[in-house]
N, C-alpha and C positions, 0 to 999 in steps of 0.2 A: 504494500500499499504505500502511494507517495504521500508526504505530508505536505507538499508545498501548497497547495489550495487551502491548507488549513493555518498556515503560518500568520495570516492577517487576525486570525481568531484568535491565537495564542498570545499575540503581541500585547492586545489590550490590557488582559489580566497581569502579563508580566510587567508592565508599565505602570501599572495602578500599585502591584507591590513593590516595586523599585521605589515609586515616590514614598509609600509609608515607611520604609526602612530607611530612607534618607534621615528622618526625623529633622525637628526644627523647622522654622520658617524658611521659606525660599528666599534666595537674594532677591531684593527690590521689593519685598512685602513691607509694608507700612508698620512701624512700631506703636505698638497700644498708647505709650506716652512718648513717643518721638518728638524732639524738637524740629521746628522750622524757622527757616530765615527767608524772608522776603526783600527785594530789591526793585524800586521803581527806576525803570531805564529812562535816561533822557539822553538827547544829543547836546553836541558842543553848544548848538545854539538854545538849550534849555527847553527843547519841545519834547513832549513825553513820547518814548520810544517801545511802550510795553513793560512787562512785568517779569522778572525771574524768581524762581522759589526754590529753595534747597531743602529737603525733606530726609531725616534720618529714616533708613530703612533698614530692613536686616540686611547685613552684610556691606552696609555703605550707606552713601547719601544719592538720594535721586534729584536731578536737576532739572527743573523745566523752565523754559522760556516761552513767552507769549509775545511775539514782537509786532510794532506796527510803525508804519511812517518810514520804513526803510526802502533802499532801492532795491530791485528786484535782481536775485540771483544768490550766489553762495556767499556766506560771510562766516570767515572765522569766530569763534566764540569761546572763552575761556575764563575760567576763574582766576582773579588776580590776588597776591598776595596784602594788598594794604587795601581797608577800608575808606579810601577817599576818590572822589571823581571830579577833579577839578579841570573846568574847560580850558582852553579849547581843545588840547591834545590827550586828556585824562592820563597823562604820565604818572599822575599822583598815585594811581593804581598799583604801582608797582609791576614787577614781572609775573610770569604765571605762577600759580601757586605749584609748589614743587619739594616738598619736605624731602623726597628720598634723594634730591640731586640727579634726577634722571635728564635725560635728552628729549627734545620735543617731538611729540607726533606719535600716534598709533602704529604708523608705518616704520616708525624708526626703530631697529632692533635694540637701541638702547633708552628706548622710551615706555611710555610717555610721561609727561609731566601729570601729577593728580589732577590738575586743571584743564587739561585739554579735553576738549570737548569736540564732537563731531560738528561739521558745518551746520550752519542755520540755514536753511533754504527760505528765502523770501520770494513771494510771488508777485504776479503782476500788480495786485491790489495793494502791495506794500506790507503786507502782512506774512508772518511765519512763526511756527513753533517747533519746538525741538523738547525731547525728553529722554533722559539718558541715566544710567545708574552707575555712578563710581564705586568700583568694589573696592572696599577695604578703607575708604576715606571716611572721616569722621568729623562731626560738627565740632569738637572740641580742636581738632588739627585746623580746621576752616577758619574758625574764628576765633583767632588767637587776640592777643593782646592789640595789635593795630588792625583788627577787623579783615574784612575781604570784600573784593566787588566782583561784579560780572562784567566784562568789556564784550563788546561786539565791535570787529573788525570791518574795512571796506571792504576785503576781498576775501575770498574763499581760502582756506589753511589747505597747504598741501600735505599735510598730516606728516611730515618729515623733517622740513628744515629748521635746524634750531636757530635763535631760540623762540619764533614763532610762527613759523609755517609760511613766511612770505605772505601773510594776512594783510598788510597793509596797516592803513592809519587807525587809530580807534574811533569809531565814530557815535558810540553810544555805552554810556556806562551806569551802573546802577550800584549803591553801596548795599549791602547783605547786612540785615538787621534781623537780630532773633524777634520772632513773635512773641 
């Protein structure tokens, strides 16, 4: 008797059993009393550019961005080390959050920085959203004595070039504050 036609029928119970054996919450599951930090994003001209939210989840931090009023296309997005967003260039936000001293980018064999996020894609209507879980990241590590900021750049991040993925000027910034 050939088992090949029955393999799909066996897969479902095996997957369910595997999930039960793993124990504990899955990475990305919101914690019952997890902390949240939010940021109002603004452009260098002081115009609203959306909101960012960082939430403690099982195994790390969940970062979400809801952007508006930006040019269509890909934009680098990063968590930065200092909770300051002084226009016009937002240099006050410091470099990317990088507690492990890694190189920039998820495509870099020596990376990524803890604060490297995927590119934010802005549609023709000037809006875009992003959601990503940063495994192993902690709120205490992010919101240290000088805080943290979320920065959006003018161009797409190449996900490799140190220190910022050739993502261009900083065009929007928001200081993360614990709720």
